C-alpha positions as CSV (number, residue, x, y, z in Angstrom):
1,M,25.1,-2.0,-44.5
2,L,24.4,1.2,-42.5
3,R,26.2,4.3,-44.0
4,R,27.5,7.3,-42.4
5,R,24.6,9.7,-41.0
6,Q,25.6,12.3,-43.8
7,E,25.1,9.7,-46.4
8,N,22.2,8.0,-44.6
9,R,18.6,8.7,-46.4
10,L,15.8,9.0,-43.8
11,P,12.8,6.6,-44.1
12,E,9.7,7.9,-44.9
13,F,7.6,8.0,-41.6
14,P,5.0,10.2,-40.2
15,A,6.0,13.6,-38.3
16,A,5.5,13.6,-34.6
17,P,3.1,13.4,-32.9
18,R,2.1,10.2,-34.2
19,R,-1.3,8.1,-33.4
20,L,-0.9,4.6,-32.6
21,K,-3.4,2.2,-34.0
22,N,-2.6,-0.5,-31.3
23,G,-1.8,-0.8,-27.5
24,A,-3.7,-0.2,-24.5
25,P,-4.9,3.4,-23.8
26,T,-2.4,5.3,-21.8
27,I,-4.6,5.6,-18.6
28,L,-4.7,1.9,-18.6
29,V,-1.1,1.5,-18.5
30,C,-0.7,4.0,-15.8
31,L,-3.2,2.2,-13.6
32,A,-1.9,-1.2,-14.2
33,P,0.5,-1.3,-11.2
34,L,-2.5,-0.7,-8.9
35,L,-3.7,-4.4,-10.0
36,I,-0.7,-5.6,-7.6
37,P,-1.7,-6.1,-4.3
38,H,2.1,-5.2,-3.1
39,V,1.6,-1.7,-5.0
40,W,-1.1,-1.3,-2.1
41,I,0.9,-2.4,0.6
42,G,3.5,-0.3,-0.6
43,L,1.2,2.9,-0.4
44,G,0.1,1.9,2.8
45,L,3.7,1.7,4.2
46,I,4.4,5.3,2.7
47,G,1.0,6.4,4.7
48,A,2.3,4.8,7.9
49,L,5.6,6.5,7.5
50,F,4.0,10.1,7.2
51,L,1.7,9.1,10.1
52,S,4.6,8.4,12.5
53,I,6.0,11.8,11.4
54,G,2.6,13.5,12.3
55,V,2.6,11.7,15.6
56,A,6.2,12.6,16.6
57,A,6.0,16.3,15.0
58,L,2.5,17.4,15.8
59,G,1.1,14.6,18.3
60,T,-0.3,15.1,21.8
61,D,1.0,13.5,24.9
62,V,-1.7,11.4,27.0
63,D,-1.7,9.0,29.5
64,A,-3.1,5.5,28.3
65,R,-4.6,2.7,30.7
66,V,-3.4,-0.8,30.1
67,L,-6.4,-3.1,29.6
68,E,-4.6,-6.1,28.6
69,T,-1.1,-7.8,28.5
70,K,0.1,-11.2,27.1
71,T,3.0,-13.0,25.5
72,R,3.4,-15.0,22.6
73,S,6.2,-17.1,21.1
74,G,8.2,-15.3,18.5
75,K,11.1,-16.3,16.1
76,K,13.4,-14.6,18.3
77,G,12.0,-15.5,21.6
78,T,8.9,-14.1,23.7
79,V,7.1,-11.3,22.2
80,Y,5.4,-8.9,24.8
81,E,2.2,-7.6,23.8
82,V,0.1,-4.6,25.5
83,R,-3.4,-3.5,24.7
84,Y,-4.2,0.1,25.8
85,G,-6.7,2.8,25.5
86,Y,-7.3,6.4,26.2
87,V,-9.8,9.2,25.3
88,V,-9.1,12.2,23.2
89,D,-11.7,14.9,22.4
90,G,-14.4,12.7,23.7
91,E,-13.1,9.7,21.4
92,S,-12.0,6.4,22.9
93,V,-9.1,4.9,21.2
94,E,-7.7,1.2,21.5
95,K,-4.5,0.1,20.4
96,R,-2.4,-3.2,20.5
97,E,1.4,-3.0,20.3
98,D,4.5,-5.2,20.9
99,V,6.6,-3.6,23.6
100,S,10.1,-4.1,25.3
101,A,10.4,-6.4,28.2
102,S,10.7,-3.7,30.6
103,I,7.6,-1.6,29.4
104,Y,5.5,-4.9,29.6
105,A,6.8,-5.3,33.4
106,R,5.7,-1.9,34.4
107,A,2.5,-2.3,32.4
108,S,1.5,-5.7,34.0
109,A,1.2,-3.9,37.3
110,P,-2.5,-3.6,38.4
111,G,-4.0,0.0,37.4
112,A,-0.8,0.8,35.1
113,T,-1.0,3.5,32.6
114,L,1.5,4.1,29.8
115,H,2.9,7.4,28.3
116,V,1.5,7.6,24.8
117,R,1.6,10.1,21.9
118,H,-1.3,10.6,19.9
119,F,-2.0,12.1,16.4
120,D,-5.1,11.6,14.2
121,V,-5.9,12.7,10.6
122,G,-9.4,12.2,9.8
123,T,-10.4,8.5,10.9
124,L,-6.8,7.6,11.1
125,H,-5.1,7.4,14.6
126,G,-1.4,7.3,15.0
127,T,0.0,6.4,18.5
128,A,3.6,5.8,19.8
129,I,4.4,4.7,23.4
130,T,6.9,7.0,24.8
131,E,7.7,5.4,28.0
132,D,11.5,4.7,27.2
133,R,12.1,6.8,24.1
134,T,10.6,9.7,22.1
135,A,8.0,9.5,19.3
136,W,10.9,10.1,16.7
137,A,12.4,6.8,17.5
138,Q,10.0,4.8,15.2
139,V,10.5,7.1,12.2
140,P,13.7,5.8,11.0
141,Q,12.1,2.2,11.3
142,W,9.2,3.3,9.1
143,I,11.6,4.8,6.4
144,F,13.5,1.6,6.4
145,V,10.6,-0.6,5.8
146,A,8.7,1.6,3.4
147,C,12.0,2.1,1.1
148,F,13.0,-1.6,1.3
149,W,9.4,-2.8,0.2
150,N,9.0,0.0,-2.2
151,G,12.3,-0.5,-3.7
152,I,11.6,-4.2,-4.7
153,V,8.0,-3.1,-5.8
154,S,9.4,-0.6,-8.2
155,V,11.1,-2.9,-10.4
156,F,7.7,-4.5,-11.3
157,V,6.2,-0.9,-11.5
158,Y,8.8,0.0,-14.0
159,Q,8.1,-3.2,-16.2
160,L,4.4,-2.8,-16.0
161,S,4.1,1.2,-16.5
162,I,7.1,3.1,-16.8
163,A,8.9,1.1,-19.5
164,P,5.8,0.9,-21.8
165,L,5.1,4.5,-21.6
166,R,8.9,5.4,-22.4
167,R,8.6,3.1,-25.5
168,R,5.2,4.8,-26.5
169,S,6.7,8.1,-26.0
170,L,9.5,7.1,-28.4
171,I,7.2,5.9,-31.0
172,K,5.0,8.7,-30.9
173,N,7.6,11.8,-30.6
174,G,10.8,10.2,-31.3
175,Q,13.4,11.6,-34.0
176,V,13.4,9.3,-37.2
177,T,16.4,8.0,-38.6
178,Q,17.5,4.6,-40.4
179,G,19.3,1.9,-38.6
180,E,20.1,-1.8,-38.8
181,I,19.8,-4.7,-36.9
182,A,23.5,-5.7,-35.4
183,S,22.8,-8.8,-33.2
184,K,20.3,-10.7,-31.1
185,R,20.7,-12.7,-28.0
186,I,18.5,-14.9,-25.5
187,G,19.2,-13.6,-21.7
188,Q,18.2,-15.1,-18.4
189,K,14.7,-17.0,-18.2
190,N,14.7,-16.9,-22.2
191,A,14.3,-13.2,-22.4
192,R,15.0,-12.1,-25.9
193,F,16.9,-8.9,-27.1
194,V,17.9,-7.6,-30.4
195,T,20.7,-4.9,-30.9
196,F,20.6,-2.5,-33.7
197,R,22.6,0.6,-34.7
198,F,22.3,3.9,-35.8
199,F,23.5,7.6,-36.6
200,G,22.8,10.1,-34.0
201,P,22.1,13.6,-34.8
202,T,25.7,15.1,-34.2
203,S,28.1,11.7,-34.0
204,D,29.9,10.1,-36.9
205,E,30.0,7.0,-34.8
206,A,27.3,4.5,-34.8
207,I,25.2,4.3,-31.6
208,M,24.3,0.7,-30.2
209,S,20.9,0.2,-28.6
210,E,19.4,-3.0,-27.3
211,M,15.6,-3.7,-26.7
212,A,13.4,-6.6,-25.5
213,V,11.5,-8.4,-27.9
214,T,8.9,-11.2,-28.4
215,K,9.9,-14.5,-29.3
216,E,8.5,-14.1,-32.8
217,V,10.4,-10.7,-33.6
218,H,13.6,-12.4,-32.2
219,E,13.4,-15.6,-34.4
220,A,12.8,-13.3,-37.7
221,A,15.3,-10.6,-36.7
222,V,18.3,-11.3,-39.0
223,A,21.7,-9.1,-38.7
224,G,22.0,-6.3,-41.3
225,T,18.2,-6.0,-42.0
226,P,17.3,-2.0,-42.2
227,V,14.9,-0.9,-39.4
228,T,13.5,2.6,-38.8
229,V,14.8,3.9,-35.6
230,L,13.1,6.5,-33.5
231,Y,15.2,8.1,-30.6
232,D,15.4,11.0,-28.3
233,P,17.5,13.9,-29.4
234,R,18.4,15.0,-26.3
235,K,19.8,11.3,-25.4
236,P,20.1,9.4,-28.6
237,S,21.1,6.3,-26.8
238,R,17.5,5.8,-25.8
239,A,16.1,4.6,-28.9
240,I,13.5,2.0,-30.4
241,A,13.4,0.2,-33.6
242,Y,9.9,0.5,-35.2
243,E,9.4,-2.9,-36.9
244,L,10.6,-4.8,-33.7
245,S,8.3,-3.0,-31.1
246,G,4.9,-4.4,-31.8
247,Y,3.5,-1.1,-32.3
248,V,1.4,0.2,-35.4
249,V,1.6,3.8,-36.5
250,A,-1.3,5.4,-38.5
251,M,0.2,6.4,-41.8
């Protein structure tokens, strides 16, 4: 049975910083999210957001010549598309953009031109049609899309990179104390968890902490079994049980 912290004998364990004998190199853990195509899409949306801000804040107003107009069927009805072109600093730029019905009607007239705001960074060209609104009108749309998409992707980034790095940090630098397994459970999609308890540096009340484990570790876990706990002294609830972690520390 786990004793009060004053009576609890600390387990023998290497002093921090510790060296791990297994696990992927830190650099590979950091770069793992880049293997997901959705992460690259998210980065592209962030780039598009900053480009739209550049167009609104630093762009140049130009008159673009309408090159083509066409319509297509969309989920919400007819979609109006305009292809236009203009010249900036001797360089020809062509863009396609979906527009409102009113802009489409004006663009369909022979020899029609459109008011456009242009901004470029290197080879990237940002534009915004400013016939019926300012260039700032598109910024909130990009903010929403970028935040929504990256908010979803961040869940996978956390699981692939941030969570493993936090666990590795605890194993390498965490403060050591004795703990014991309290319980275990199986969550959604057969995710397996083990809860352990230990005493923090200043409290006489046991701290409960839960961690995800493999199927083999879960099956072998028995309530009351002693474990070596490594925790963050600044936030003791952030802890990991060494024997359940799958990591091996060089002794």
